[in-house]
Each structure stands twice: as structure tokens, then as C-alpha cells.
C-alpha beads as a LAMMPS data file, in Angstrom:
LAMMPS data file: protein, C-alpha beads

223 atoms
222 bonds

1 atom types
1 bond types

-500.0 500.0 xlo xhi
-500.0 500.0 ylo yhi
-500.0 500.0 zlo zhi

Masses

1 110.0

Atoms # bond

1 1 1 23.435 284.281 -294.608
2 1 1 23.580 283.767 -290.861
3 1 1 21.833 286.678 -289.175
4 1 1 24.008 289.092 -287.200
5 1 1 23.537 292.293 -285.220
6 1 1 23.789 294.118 -288.559
7 1 1 21.644 291.913 -290.810
8 1 1 18.706 291.643 -288.364
9 1 1 18.002 295.417 -288.352
10 1 1 18.328 295.494 -292.151
11 1 1 15.695 292.783 -292.550
12 1 1 13.455 294.576 -290.038
13 1 1 13.491 297.995 -291.705
14 1 1 13.226 296.568 -295.212
15 1 1 10.382 294.336 -294.048
16 1 1 8.462 297.382 -292.801
17 1 1 8.340 298.809 -296.376
18 1 1 7.664 302.280 -295.066
19 1 1 9.792 305.225 -296.138
20 1 1 13.534 305.104 -296.726
21 1 1 14.923 302.021 -294.923
22 1 1 18.389 303.566 -294.658
23 1 1 16.911 306.593 -292.899
24 1 1 15.254 304.172 -290.474
25 1 1 18.598 302.463 -289.781
26 1 1 20.245 305.848 -289.255
27 1 1 17.558 306.926 -286.777
28 1 1 17.951 303.643 -284.858
29 1 1 21.681 304.207 -284.472
30 1 1 21.147 307.835 -283.496
31 1 1 18.535 307.015 -280.841
32 1 1 20.569 304.139 -279.363
33 1 1 23.725 306.260 -279.246
34 1 1 21.994 309.202 -277.573
35 1 1 20.389 306.928 -274.974
36 1 1 23.758 305.302 -274.335
37 1 1 25.577 308.637 -273.958
38 1 1 22.942 309.846 -271.519
39 1 1 23.030 306.601 -269.560
40 1 1 25.593 303.830 -269.145
41 1 1 28.350 305.591 -271.088
42 1 1 28.781 308.070 -268.233
43 1 1 30.683 305.345 -266.340
44 1 1 32.859 304.130 -269.230
45 1 1 36.254 305.887 -269.423
46 1 1 36.947 305.053 -273.084
47 1 1 33.623 306.533 -274.183
48 1 1 34.113 309.611 -272.034
49 1 1 37.559 310.041 -273.550
50 1 1 36.045 309.912 -277.028
51 1 1 33.218 312.340 -276.255
52 1 1 35.732 314.667 -274.570
53 1 1 37.757 314.758 -277.781
54 1 1 34.883 314.940 -280.279
55 1 1 32.019 316.667 -278.515
56 1 1 28.657 316.920 -280.274
57 1 1 27.076 318.926 -283.070
58 1 1 24.345 321.485 -282.379
59 1 1 21.558 319.114 -283.458
60 1 1 22.671 316.361 -281.081
61 1 1 23.229 318.762 -278.196
62 1 1 19.629 319.868 -278.779
63 1 1 18.484 316.230 -278.692
64 1 1 20.308 315.604 -275.414
65 1 1 18.992 318.806 -273.860
66 1 1 15.485 317.490 -274.575
67 1 1 16.201 314.242 -272.701
68 1 1 15.713 313.785 -268.965
69 1 1 19.140 312.962 -267.546
70 1 1 20.687 316.399 -267.134
71 1 1 23.404 315.080 -264.763
72 1 1 24.867 312.806 -267.462
73 1 1 24.911 315.682 -269.922
74 1 1 26.422 318.055 -267.366
75 1 1 29.234 315.613 -266.558
76 1 1 29.914 315.042 -270.252
77 1 1 29.997 318.779 -270.895
78 1 1 32.233 319.368 -267.879
79 1 1 34.837 316.972 -269.304
80 1 1 34.465 318.428 -272.783
81 1 1 35.005 321.971 -271.501
82 1 1 38.278 320.848 -269.883
83 1 1 39.486 319.437 -273.223
84 1 1 38.550 322.621 -275.081
85 1 1 40.160 324.752 -272.368
86 1 1 43.426 322.835 -272.763
87 1 1 43.349 323.333 -276.536
88 1 1 42.758 327.067 -276.176
89 1 1 45.594 327.398 -273.635
90 1 1 47.962 325.439 -275.891
91 1 1 47.133 327.693 -278.832
92 1 1 47.517 330.851 -276.742
93 1 1 51.003 329.767 -275.658
94 1 1 52.126 328.761 -279.137
95 1 1 49.835 329.874 -281.969
96 1 1 50.292 327.855 -285.160
97 1 1 48.198 326.489 -288.018
98 1 1 48.156 322.957 -286.648
99 1 1 46.637 324.038 -283.333
100 1 1 44.251 326.394 -285.139
101 1 1 43.079 323.477 -287.290
102 1 1 42.573 321.358 -284.161
103 1 1 40.420 324.090 -282.633
104 1 1 38.421 324.455 -285.846
105 1 1 37.816 320.706 -285.976
106 1 1 36.749 320.807 -282.322
107 1 1 33.783 322.933 -283.354
108 1 1 32.784 320.591 -286.180
109 1 1 33.194 317.089 -284.771
110 1 1 30.410 315.054 -283.188
111 1 1 30.611 311.701 -281.419
112 1 1 27.052 310.747 -282.448
113 1 1 27.486 311.727 -286.106
114 1 1 30.710 309.699 -286.307
115 1 1 28.989 306.708 -284.698
116 1 1 26.179 306.949 -287.253
117 1 1 28.656 307.099 -290.150
118 1 1 30.564 304.103 -288.815
119 1 1 27.425 301.997 -288.306
120 1 1 25.982 302.973 -291.689
121 1 1 29.159 301.762 -293.411
122 1 1 28.591 298.334 -291.882
123 1 1 24.949 298.378 -292.897
124 1 1 25.843 299.248 -296.496
125 1 1 28.355 296.392 -296.654
126 1 1 25.922 293.839 -295.219
127 1 1 22.985 295.068 -297.282
128 1 1 24.962 294.726 -300.509
129 1 1 26.177 291.264 -299.528
130 1 1 22.592 290.211 -298.754
131 1 1 21.369 291.530 -302.105
132 1 1 24.117 289.637 -303.938
133 1 1 23.647 286.305 -302.130
134 1 1 20.002 286.082 -300.992
135 1 1 17.058 285.850 -303.400
136 1 1 14.622 286.585 -300.566
137 1 1 16.360 289.854 -299.786
138 1 1 16.425 290.825 -303.463
139 1 1 12.649 290.488 -303.484
140 1 1 12.400 292.530 -300.266
141 1 1 14.670 295.178 -301.752
142 1 1 12.567 295.426 -304.919
143 1 1 9.413 295.935 -302.832
144 1 1 10.685 299.117 -301.146
145 1 1 8.766 302.380 -301.441
146 1 1 11.836 304.474 -302.066
147 1 1 15.229 305.623 -300.799
148 1 1 15.741 309.265 -299.912
149 1 1 18.015 310.936 -302.443
150 1 1 21.116 311.173 -300.161
151 1 1 20.918 307.479 -299.253
152 1 1 20.104 306.478 -302.836
153 1 1 23.277 308.172 -304.068
154 1 1 25.372 306.689 -301.270
155 1 1 23.967 303.224 -301.959
156 1 1 24.959 303.427 -305.625
157 1 1 28.449 304.657 -304.679
158 1 1 28.948 301.772 -302.252
159 1 1 27.657 299.266 -304.818
160 1 1 30.082 300.638 -307.411
161 1 1 32.973 299.999 -305.047
162 1 1 31.785 296.661 -303.656
163 1 1 30.607 294.850 -306.780
164 1 1 32.157 293.838 -310.099
165 1 1 30.961 296.142 -312.896
166 1 1 28.281 293.755 -314.176
167 1 1 26.761 293.207 -310.715
168 1 1 26.956 296.910 -309.913
169 1 1 25.028 297.688 -313.108
170 1 1 22.380 295.091 -312.238
171 1 1 22.027 296.552 -308.747
172 1 1 21.817 300.093 -310.122
173 1 1 18.976 299.085 -312.441
174 1 1 17.058 297.543 -309.533
175 1 1 17.592 300.596 -307.337
176 1 1 16.705 303.050 -310.118
177 1 1 13.453 301.206 -310.794
178 1 1 12.420 301.827 -307.178
179 1 1 13.520 305.450 -307.323
180 1 1 11.788 306.085 -310.655
181 1 1 8.441 304.991 -309.227
182 1 1 8.829 307.353 -306.288
183 1 1 9.999 310.247 -308.437
184 1 1 6.903 309.846 -310.606
185 1 1 4.763 309.982 -307.484
186 1 1 6.580 313.028 -306.068
187 1 1 6.321 314.915 -309.343
188 1 1 2.626 314.116 -309.579
189 1 1 2.016 315.155 -305.962
190 1 1 3.925 318.426 -306.167
191 1 1 2.349 319.244 -309.532
192 1 1 -1.119 318.716 -308.086
193 1 1 -0.257 320.832 -305.059
194 1 1 0.975 323.794 -307.111
195 1 1 -2.082 323.579 -309.382
196 1 1 -4.336 323.780 -306.315
197 1 1 -3.393 327.481 -306.111
198 1 1 -4.711 328.055 -309.629
199 1 1 -8.446 328.847 -309.799
200 1 1 -8.718 326.768 -312.978
201 1 1 -8.094 323.606 -310.939
202 1 1 -10.387 324.513 -308.049
203 1 1 -12.019 321.470 -306.516
204 1 1 -9.535 318.966 -307.885
205 1 1 -7.998 316.632 -305.253
206 1 1 -4.373 317.097 -304.259
207 1 1 -1.920 315.768 -301.658
208 1 1 -1.823 318.339 -298.844
209 1 1 1.560 317.100 -297.587
210 1 1 3.188 317.014 -301.021
211 1 1 5.793 319.615 -300.053
212 1 1 6.758 317.688 -296.902
213 1 1 6.983 314.414 -298.829
214 1 1 9.188 315.935 -301.536
215 1 1 11.444 317.730 -299.052
216 1 1 11.927 314.467 -297.114
217 1 1 12.782 312.613 -300.314
218 1 1 15.262 315.218 -301.539
219 1 1 17.074 315.750 -298.244
220 1 1 16.421 312.769 -295.955
221 1 1 14.610 315.138 -293.582
222 1 1 12.492 313.333 -290.988
223 1 1 9.059 314.972 -291.245

Bonds

1 1 1 2
2 1 2 3
3 1 3 4
4 1 4 5
5 1 5 6
6 1 6 7
7 1 7 8
8 1 8 9
9 1 9 10
10 1 10 11
11 1 11 12
12 1 12 13
13 1 13 14
14 1 14 15
15 1 15 16
16 1 16 17
17 1 17 18
18 1 18 19
19 1 19 20
20 1 20 21
21 1 21 22
22 1 22 23
23 1 23 24
24 1 24 25
25 1 25 26
26 1 26 27
27 1 27 28
28 1 28 29
29 1 29 30
30 1 30 31
31 1 31 32
32 1 32 33
33 1 33 34
34 1 34 35
35 1 35 36
36 1 36 37
37 1 37 38
38 1 38 39
39 1 39 40
40 1 40 41
41 1 41 42
42 1 42 43
43 1 43 44
44 1 44 45
45 1 45 46
46 1 46 47
47 1 47 48
48 1 48 49
49 1 49 50
50 1 50 51
51 1 51 52
52 1 52 53
53 1 53 54
54 1 54 55
55 1 55 56
56 1 56 57
57 1 57 58
58 1 58 59
59 1 59 60
60 1 60 61
61 1 61 62
62 1 62 63
63 1 63 64
64 1 64 65
65 1 65 66
66 1 66 67
67 1 67 68
68 1 68 69
69 1 69 70
70 1 70 71
71 1 71 72
72 1 72 73
73 1 73 74
74 1 74 75
75 1 75 76
76 1 76 77
77 1 77 78
78 1 78 79
79 1 79 80
80 1 80 81
81 1 81 82
82 1 82 83
83 1 83 84
84 1 84 85
85 1 85 86
86 1 86 87
87 1 87 88
88 1 88 89
89 1 89 90
90 1 90 91
91 1 91 92
92 1 92 93
93 1 93 94
94 1 94 95
95 1 95 96
96 1 96 97
97 1 97 98
98 1 98 99
99 1 99 100
100 1 100 101
101 1 101 102
102 1 102 103
103 1 103 104
104 1 104 105
105 1 105 106
106 1 106 107
107 1 107 108
108 1 108 109
109 1 109 110
110 1 110 111
111 1 111 112
112 1 112 113
113 1 113 114
114 1 114 115
115 1 115 116
116 1 116 117
117 1 117 118
118 1 118 119
119 1 119 120
120 1 120 121
121 1 121 122
122 1 122 123
123 1 123 124
124 1 124 125
125 1 125 126
126 1 126 127
127 1 127 128
128 1 128 129
129 1 129 130
130 1 130 131
131 1 131 132
132 1 132 133
133 1 133 134
134 1 134 135
135 1 135 136
136 1 136 137
137 1 137 138
138 1 138 139
139 1 139 140
140 1 140 141
141 1 141 142
142 1 142 143
143 1 143 144
144 1 144 145
145 1 145 146
146 1 146 147
147 1 147 148
148 1 148 149
149 1 149 150
150 1 150 151
151 1 151 152
152 1 152 153
153 1 153 154
154 1 154 155
155 1 155 156
156 1 156 157
157 1 157 158
158 1 158 159
159 1 159 160
160 1 160 161
161 1 161 162
162 1 162 163
163 1 163 164
164 1 164 165
165 1 165 166
166 1 166 167
167 1 167 168
168 1 168 169
169 1 169 170
170 1 170 171
171 1 171 172
172 1 172 173
173 1 173 174
174 1 174 175
175 1 175 176
176 1 176 177
177 1 177 178
178 1 178 179
179 1 179 180
180 1 180 181
181 1 181 182
182 1 182 183
183 1 183 184
184 1 184 185
185 1 185 186
186 1 186 187
187 1 187 188
188 1 188 189
189 1 189 190
190 1 190 191
191 1 191 192
192 1 192 193
193 1 193 194
194 1 194 195
195 1 195 196
196 1 196 197
197 1 197 198
198 1 198 199
199 1 199 200
200 1 200 201
201 1 201 202
202 1 202 203
203 1 203 204
204 1 204 205
205 1 205 206
206 1 206 207
207 1 207 208
208 1 208 209
209 1 209 210
210 1 210 211
211 1 211 212
212 1 212 213
213 1 213 214
214 1 214 215
215 1 215 216
216 1 216 217
217 1 217 218
218 1 218 219
219 1 219 220
220 1 220 221
221 1 221 222
222 1 222 223
């Protein structure tokens, strides 16, 4: 497959063989989008129009507040407040369920989250195509440490839709083999950690970050 802006990052994160590669792709998109919003996007009307309409979730507002360019954030918020103000005024003049739903959605939508979802869809499609057509990528895939549980489930769902039944089953077996190895490790780690509180196992070695590792696996949390 000819490398593209979507296949290059996939090969990079899978080549690193460290943690969930789909989490790594998600973080890349998130970081690039936040940097863009706080920088060049300030001068692009179409992006400003989109951020005015969608706003940001609490987590991504917190990320932007921690960044340096307060002027970009202030200008973005100023435009967003105007959009919200117009929605509130429209509802006040003519209350109805449609406008109420629009206001409710206003509090839930996030430009960055939607960008991540959109980019991840492309990554899933390219990843599955690479696995189906490239022996080298199959080997790289098989060598992964693990996928976090949310991305593992999503990967199987996408494979079920993208592949014929036979290929989907083959892919599922390959993915489950990776996940089984990691589950065995997590269960061993967490078992050792809980035993460390029992005097009968005093002095036995255990993984001190077992809880963090398991929480990251189960939720995709970046710890």
C-alpha cells in the first residue's frame, strides 16, 4: 500500500509497540487539534464557524486553559458566547422542544472530540485495509502489547462491518490472542497487588502500579 497521511502514523504507533496504539493515534489527533485551535485556526473563518457552533467539552477547555495562548482562547470563547446567546434569545422568544434540544446539545458537543472521532474512523479503515493486504503489517499487528478495552471492542466492531465473515473471524482471532496475553498479565498483576495486603504473602514481589495499569486497560485512561 502506498503510504498516506493516515497509514504513516499507523505504522509509527504500531512500530513503537508500547501501550495501546489506537490510544496513541487518538492522543496525536487531540494534541494536533488543540495546538491548531490555539494557533492558526484563529484566522480561519470556517474553523471559527465550526467551533462557534460546537464549542468544547470540559476536558478540552481544561487542556486549552493550560496552554499559553490565552488570546486565541478568549477570541474563540467570545464567538462561542455570541452563538449561545443567540440560541438562548431564540428559545426565550419561542420556547419549543426543538430549540430546547439544540440548547441541550450545545452543552454536550465538542469540536475536538468530533475531530478525534472523525480521524479515528479513517484510521480504523486504513488499519483494517493494511491488515488485510500487507503481510508486514500483520506481523506488526501480532507483535502489539495490547489494545485498551474500548479500542479493542471498537476494532472488532469495525472489522465486523468492513470484512467478509471469514476474514472478520480471522482478524478477531488475531486480536483476541493479543488481548488474552494482556489480560493474563493484568490478572496476575492485580492478584499480586491485592495479595500484598495479606500478611501471608509478606515479602513476595508485586507490581506497584498494577491498579494504574489495569485501570488504563479497562478504560483507555492515560496514566
